[in-house]
N, C-alpha and C positions, 0 to 999 in steps of 0.2 A: 570930212570933219573928224577931229580927234575922237578915238573910240570912247574914252571916258566922258567926253562932252556929249556924245550921242546918248550914252546911258543916262547921264544926268538929265538930259532933256526929256527922255521918256519918263523917268521917275517924276520929274517936275510936272509933266502933263497928267500923270496918274494922280498926283497930289491935288492938282487943280480940280480934276474930275471928282475926287473924293469930297472936296469942299463944296463944289457945285451941288452934289447930291444932298449933302447935309443941309444946305441952305435952300433946297428946292423940294422940301417935303419928303425926303428920302427917295427921290426918283433918280436912280442911277442907270436906268435902262429904258428901252422903249419896246412896246409890243406892237406888231403890225401885221397886216395882210394886204399885199399889193392889189389883189383881185378886187377887194372891196374898198380900196383906198383908205383902209383903217390904220390909224397911227395914234398911239397913246403913250404918254409918259408912264413908266411902270416902276413899282416900288418893291420888286422881289429881292430876296436876300441871296439868291443863287449867284448873281453876277458878282456881288461883293465878296462872298465867301470863296468863290472860285478864284477871284483876283488875288485875295490874300494867300490862298493856298499856293498859287504860282509864285508870288513874291517871296514867301517863306522858303520855297524850294531853291530859289535863285540867289537868296541873300548871301550865302557863304561865298559866292563868286564875285561879290561886289566889294568896293573899298569901304573902309570904316565910316566915312562920311555918308556914302550911299546907303549903307546898312542903317545908319541913324535915321535917315529920311524914311526908309521903309518901315522902321519901328514906329515912327510918328503916324504914318499912314495906317499901320495896323491898329493903333489906338483909336483912330477915327472909325475904322470899320467895325472893330469888336464892340465899340460903344453902343451900336444899334442892335446887336444880337438879342438882348433881352426882349425887344419888341416882337421877336419872331418865335419866342419859346412857346411851348404848348400853353393854351389858354388856361388850363387848370394847374399849371406849374409842373407838369410832367417833364421828363428829361429829353423830350424830343422837340424838333423844330419844324416850322412851317415855311413854305415858299413865300407866303405873304404875312404881314403883321397880324397879330392875333389879339392884342389887347389895346384898343378894340380891333375887331376884324376889319381889315382894309383890303379885301381880295378884289382884284381887278379894279383898282382905284382909277380915277380920272376918266372913267367911261360913262355910258348912259344907261346900261342895262344890267350886265351880269353882277355888278357889285350890289345891286338891290335885292338879290335873291340868295338865301342860304343854300339853295340847291347847288350853286357854283362855288361854295366855300370848300377849299381843298383840305383834306386831312393832312396831318404831319407826314413827312416822307423820309426815307432812309438817305436820300441823296443830300438834301440840305443839312440834315442832322449830321451825317458823316463829315461833310465839308466844314461845318462849324466846329465839331469836335477836333478836327485836324488842325484848326487854326486858332485854338485857344488852349490854355493850360487845363488839363484834366487829370485827376488821379486815376491810376489803373483801375481802382474799384469802380469808378464811374463807367468805364468801358464794360466791365463785367455786368454792371447793372443794366446798361443799354443792351447788351447781348441777351440777357434774360428776357427783356421786353421784346426783342426781335423774335425770339422763339415762339412768341404768341401770334406771330404774323408770318406764317410759312405757307408756301404753295407747293403742292405735289407736282413734280415734273418727271420726265424720264430719267433725270439725274438724281432723283430723290427729292426730299423736301428742301426747298430753296427759299431764301429770304424774299419776302414780297416788297414791292416799292412803297406801299402805303401802310401807315399805322391805323388807318380808319377801319371801321367795322363794315361799312356798306359799300366799299369800293370793290369792283370786280378784280380778281387776281391779276397781278402783273409783275413781270420781271424785266427790268431794264438793265442791260449789261453794263452800260456806263455808270449807272448808279451803283451797281454791284461791285464794279471795279473800285469806285471810291470807298465803298463800305469795306471791302477787303483790304484796301490800302490802310485804312484806319486800324483794322485788326492786326495786320502785319507790323505797322509802325509802332504799335503799343506792345508788340511781342506777346499777344494773347494766344494761349494754346488753342490749336484748331480742334473743333469738335465735328460731329457728323454733318451738321448743317453747313459748316464752312467748307468741308470737303465736297459736299454736294454742290455748293455754289461754285466752287472752282471747276468742278467737272461740267457744270452748266455753262460757264464761261468758255471752257474748252470746246464744247460741242456746238456753241453758237457761232464760232469763228467761220464756219462754212456758209453762214447766212449773211455775212457782213455786206457783200456786194449785191446779193440778190434780194434780200428781204430785210433791209436795215430797220424799217419801222416795226417789224415783227420782234426783233431782239432789243430794240432801243427806241421805244415809242416817243420819248421826250428829247431825243437827240436826232434820230432819224436820218443822219447823213453819214455815209461810210467813213469820211475823213475824221469826224468827231469820234466815231467808234474805235477805229484803229489807234487813235491818239490815246484814248483812255486805257486800252490794253498796253500801249507802249510805256506809259508812265508807271503802271503797276509792275510790269515785267522788268523794266529797266532798273527799278529800285529794290526789288526783292527776288530771291531765288525761289521760284515756285515751279516745281518739277513738271507738273501736268501742263502748265502753260509754256514753260521753257521749250518743251518739245515742239511747240507750234510757232516758235519765234520766226523761223525762216519762212514759214507759210505767211505769217503776218507781214513780214518784210516784202515778200513778193506781192501780196495784195496791195500794200501801200504804194509800191512802185507802179503797179498797174493803174491804180487810181490816179496817181500823179501824172501819168502819161496823157490822161484824157480830161483831167479837171481843168476848167477854165476860170473858175471863180478865184480871185486873188486871195481872199481870206482862207478858203479851204485848201488852196495850194500851200499857203503858209503853214497851216495845221499839218498837212502831209509831210512837208519838209521838216518840221519840228519832230514829227513822229520818227522819220527815218534817221535824223541826226541823233535822236535819243538812243538808237541802236548802233551808233557809230558809222552809219552809212554816209558817204560823201555825196553831196548834192551838186550836180552839174547844172548850172543855170542854162536853160534852153528857151528860145523864143516860143511864145505861145499866144494864141488869140485870146485876149482878155475880154472880160465883160464887166459890167457894173457889179460890184460885190454885194451879195446878199448879206454875208457877214453874220448870220445868226449862229448862236451857240446853244440854243435851247428851243424847244417846240411844245406848244400846247395843242392837244387834240381833243377838243370838247366832246366830239361824237364817239370817240374810241371806246368808252365803256359800254356802249349800247350795241348789241349784236345786230340789231335791225339796220344800223347804219354802217355795217362793216365795209361795204363797197365804196363808201364815200369818205370815211373817217380820215384817211390820209391823203386825200386829194387837196391840192393847194388852196382852193377856196374855203376849205373847212378847217384850216390849220391857223394857229396863232404863232407867229415867229417872234422870238425875243433876241435882241442884241443890245450890247452895252459898250460904250466907248472905253470905259475904264477897264473892262474885261479884255477888249481887243488890244489895248495898250500893254496889258500884262503879257499877252501872247507875243506882241511885238518885241518886248524885252526878252522873252525866252528865246525867240528866233535870233535876235541880235547876239545874245551871249553864245548860243550854240554855234552860230555861224562863225564866230571868232575862236572856236575851239577852246573856250574857257570852261564851259560847263559840260563838255563831252567827257565821257569816261574812257 
């Protein structure tokens, strides 16, 4: 098929998925757990904001007509952002709708209890800020708020995942990569917390293969983790991370050698292509794709369940067709050497 026709087809499918979500109560994702045969339509904003972030990154490599289609998709996605803003009008955003709260919608149990209502978080907040127009002053205001939610680590005080008061401390390197991407993209001067966070990202690299849940509770897969490092390092000169670039490339290659899931193989190939690595297609034994791009770990905040929290029966996996299509578009463009640097 002609290259532009392939791109047009993917963009058209993304547009269809956007409309399907808008006409289906805002459900652009599913959450599931194969062990329990649990499968629910889900209304989180993460999939949409992540999709738009990818589309905006790729837009400059598309034709004018394709860019116009992306802009129309962007209007559809950003139109739902206000539903996810902090319930009291604060400048942060939530994984689930807040006005009214619709956490874990379409289920039978968790949506009935405030106990399972999530605080606002840095990940969704950063992605939404990255995909809409904000004044620089807005980012300074956000940074001041972030300083009220710091966690002491060996790297110093680092930004916490949550804006809530009662959540246990947590640092997710993928969320931190997205937050630092926002700070660098807006050319905000770095302060001590930013430096500490970059050092924390640097020191966490050694745990990508061995302890993925420890450093990225809500992504939990090494392929997703190296991908987030790649898109931060590929777009900005960050000395402390640049020194680890070759180590990250080696890790990504090692992961690709053994990864069997088609979706995670695609993510690893995108990661390596972002660093200018040539991907040689080799036969591999495939299996049905899990395809998740986000994980919920309801037991993780409780120390008493530490040994069970990250076992598959106690996790909630999230996947989204619109998000997967955005990754497919990124892979297609990079494979054609159009978006490579």
